[in-house]
C-alpha positions as CSV (number, residue, x, y, z in Angstrom):
1,X,2.4,4.4,-20.9
2,X,4.7,5.2,-18.0
3,X,4.3,3.2,-14.8
4,X,4.2,5.1,-11.5
5,X,7.5,5.5,-9.7
6,X,8.9,6.6,-6.3
7,X,10.5,9.8,-7.6
8,X,7.9,12.1,-6.1
9,X,8.6,10.7,-2.7
10,X,12.3,10.7,-3.1
11,X,12.3,14.4,-4.0
12,X,10.5,15.3,-0.8
13,X,12.7,13.4,1.6
14,X,14.8,15.5,4.0
15,X,15.7,15.4,7.7
16,X,12.2,16.7,8.6
17,X,10.3,14.7,6.0
18,X,10.8,11.0,6.2
19,X,7.3,9.4,6.3
20,X,5.4,10.3,3.1
21,X,1.9,9.1,2.6
22,X,0.1,8.6,-0.7
23,X,-3.6,9.2,-0.5
24,X,-6.4,8.2,-3.0
25,X,-10.2,7.7,-2.9
26,X,-12.6,5.5,-4.7
27,X,-16.4,5.5,-4.9
28,X,-17.2,9.0,-5.8
29,X,-19.6,8.1,-8.7
30,X,-21.7,5.2,-7.5
31,X,-25.3,5.6,-6.5
32,X,-25.0,3.5,-3.4
33,X,-22.5,2.7,-0.7
34,X,-19.8,4.7,1.0
35,X,-16.9,6.7,-0.4
36,X,-13.6,5.1,0.6
37,X,-10.1,6.5,1.0
38,X,-6.7,5.1,1.8
39,X,-3.4,6.5,2.9
40,X,-0.2,4.4,2.4
41,X,3.4,5.0,3.6
42,X,5.6,2.6,1.7
43,X,8.8,1.1,3.1
44,X,11.4,2.0,0.4
45,X,13.2,-1.3,1.2
46,X,10.1,-3.5,0.7
47,X,7.9,-2.2,-2.1
48,X,5.7,-4.9,-3.7
49,X,6.3,-5.4,-7.4
50,X,3.6,-4.4,-9.9
51,X,2.0,-1.4,-8.1
52,X,0.0,0.7,-10.5
53,X,-3.2,2.7,-10.7
54,X,-5.9,0.3,-9.6
55,X,-7.9,1.1,-12.8
56,X,-5.0,-0.2,-14.8
57,X,-5.0,-3.6,-13.0
58,X,-7.2,-6.6,-13.3
59,X,-9.3,-7.5,-10.2
60,X,-7.1,-10.6,-9.7
61,X,-4.0,-8.5,-9.7
62,X,-5.5,-6.1,-7.2
63,X,-6.4,-8.9,-5.0
64,X,-2.9,-10.3,-5.1
65,X,-1.3,-7.0,-4.3
66,X,-3.7,-6.1,-1.6
67,X,-2.2,-8.3,1.2
68,X,1.3,-7.5,0.1
69,X,0.7,-3.8,0.6
70,X,-0.9,-4.4,4.0
71,X,2.1,-6.5,5.0
72,X,4.8,-4.2,3.8
73,X,3.4,-0.7,4.4
74,X,1.7,1.5,6.9
75,X,-1.9,1.7,5.8
76,X,-4.8,3.9,6.9
77,X,-8.4,3.2,5.6
78,X,-11.6,5.2,6.0
79,X,-15.2,4.8,4.8
80,X,-17.6,7.8,4.8
81,X,-21.2,6.5,4.7
82,X,-24.2,7.7,2.7
83,X,-25.7,9.8,5.5
84,X,-22.6,12.0,5.5
85,X,-22.4,12.0,1.7
86,X,-26.0,13.3,1.6
87,X,-25.3,15.8,4.3
88,X,-22.1,17.5,3.0
89,X,-22.0,16.3,-0.7
90,X,-19.8,13.8,-2.4
91,X,-16.8,16.0,-3.0
92,X,-16.6,17.1,0.7
93,X,-17.2,13.5,1.8
94,X,-14.4,12.3,-0.4
95,X,-12.0,14.9,1.0
96,X,-13.1,14.0,4.5
97,X,-12.4,10.3,3.8
98,X,-8.9,11.2,2.7
99,X,-8.1,13.1,5.9
100,X,-9.6,10.3,8.1
101,X,-7.5,7.7,6.2
102,X,-4.4,9.8,6.9
103,X,-5.2,10.0,10.5
104,X,-5.6,6.2,10.8
105,X,-2.0,5.5,9.9
106,X,-0.1,3.6,12.7
107,X,2.4,6.5,12.9
108,X,1.8,10.1,11.7
109,X,2.9,11.0,8.2
110,X,5.4,13.9,7.7
111,X,3.9,14.8,4.3
112,X,1.0,13.7,2.1
113,X,0.8,13.3,-1.6
114,X,-2.9,13.5,-2.6
115,X,-4.4,12.2,-5.8
116,X,-6.3,15.0,-7.7
117,X,-6.3,18.8,-7.4
118,X,-8.1,19.4,-4.1
119,X,-6.6,19.4,-0.6
120,X,-8.8,18.2,2.4
121,X,-9.4,20.7,5.2
122,X,-7.6,20.4,8.5
123,X,-4.8,18.2,7.3
124,X,-2.5,17.0,10.1
125,X,0.6,17.4,8.0
126,X,1.8,19.4,5.0
127,X,0.6,18.1,1.6
128,X,0.7,18.4,-2.1
129,X,-1.9,17.5,-4.7
130,X,-0.9,15.4,-7.8
131,X,-3.3,15.2,-10.7
132,X,-3.5,11.6,-11.9
133,X,-1.2,10.7,-9.0
134,X,-2.4,7.1,-9.0
135,X,-0.7,6.6,-12.4
136,X,2.4,8.6,-11.5
137,X,3.3,8.0,-7.8
138,X,3.8,4.6,-6.2
139,X,2.4,5.4,-2.8
140,X,-0.8,6.8,-4.3
141,X,-1.0,3.8,-6.6
142,X,-0.8,1.5,-3.6
143,X,-3.5,3.6,-1.8
144,X,-5.7,3.3,-4.9
145,X,-5.4,-0.5,-4.8
146,X,-6.3,-0.9,-1.1
147,X,-9.2,1.6,-1.4
148,X,-10.6,-0.2,-4.4
149,X,-10.3,-3.7,-3.0
150,X,-11.7,-2.7,0.4
151,X,-14.7,-0.9,-1.1
152,X,-15.4,-3.7,-3.6
153,X,-15.4,-6.2,-0.7
154,X,-17.8,-4.0,1.3
155,X,-20.2,-3.7,-1.6
156,X,-20.1,-7.5,-2.0
157,X,-21.2,-7.8,1.6
158,X,-23.9,-5.3,1.1
159,X,-25.1,-7.1,-2.0
160,X,-25.7,-10.2,0.2
161,X,-28.0,-8.2,2.4
162,X,-29.7,-6.5,-0.5
163,X,-29.7,-9.0,-3.4
164,X,-30.8,-7.9,-6.9
165,X,-29.1,-4.6,-7.3
166,X,-25.9,-6.2,-8.6
167,X,-23.6,-4.5,-6.2
168,X,-21.3,-7.5,-6.1
169,X,-20.3,-6.6,-9.7
170,X,-21.3,-3.0,-10.3
171,X,-20.0,-1.7,-6.9
172,X,-23.1,0.6,-6.7
173,X,-22.7,2.3,-10.1
174,X,-25.8,3.0,-12.1
175,X,-25.8,0.0,-14.4
176,X,-28.9,-1.4,-16.2
177,X,-29.3,-4.1,-13.5
178,X,-29.1,-1.5,-10.8
179,X,-31.6,0.8,-12.4
180,X,-34.0,-2.2,-13.0
181,X,-33.7,-3.3,-9.4
182,X,-34.4,0.3,-8.1
183,X,-37.6,0.3,-10.2
184,X,-38.6,-3.2,-8.9
185,X,-37.3,-3.2,-5.3
186,X,-37.0,0.5,-4.4
187,X,-34.4,2.6,-2.7
188,X,-32.4,1.1,0.2
189,X,-30.8,2.8,3.2
190,X,-27.4,2.5,1.3
191,X,-28.5,4.6,-1.6
192,X,-27.3,8.2,-1.9
193,X,-30.5,10.3,-1.7
194,X,-28.6,13.4,-2.8
195,X,-27.7,11.9,-6.1
196,X,-30.0,13.0,-8.9
197,X,-31.3,9.6,-10.1
198,X,-32.2,8.5,-6.5
199,X,-33.6,11.9,-5.6
200,X,-35.8,11.9,-8.7
201,X,-37.1,8.4,-7.9
202,X,-38.0,9.4,-4.3
203,X,-39.7,12.6,-5.5
204,X,-41.8,10.6,-8.0
205,X,-42.7,8.1,-5.3
206,X,-43.8,10.8,-2.9
207,X,-45.8,12.5,-5.7
208,X,-47.6,9.3,-6.6
209,X,-48.6,8.6,-3.0
210,X,-49.7,12.1,-2.2
């Protein structure tokens, strides 16, 4: 397995392109909570050791790298909540989160490297998609870590407000505990009503009370 490197960024650098942002999102699959995206412009002279796709790292390693990325890079972070997800669908919400994260950088990026194969609309700079970019490109890997840690922490906070669903460990995914809690406790305002399991449950509730 090859670790991500800085070669994609290096190949793009020229007098007009200096600040290159890596962008990634997390939280497309969960049944609850926002979708989160992050944009990171690394400082080539101060790149934290051990950056990798967040999925390839332990939770402890992600937590250790998180503050190092914030201290040594320009970072933009965006959450798109469930109301927007339900209104425009999860794919469009994910792309929106990516663009919003890019716009939240302290200084504008000259170019963006985007994880995946789809480009958000209305990008403020030129961009290029990179399939499995979080495993190939260091700035995207850094973005994947910050997005993952940020969303996980948010779900822990929501779990304290809505105990029983297991969001502190399942991050909103449809685990057995989550399904059991939905059956016992019902749907919260943080659930994605456009997602089939939640939509089906609400339809069944409406049918039974009609």
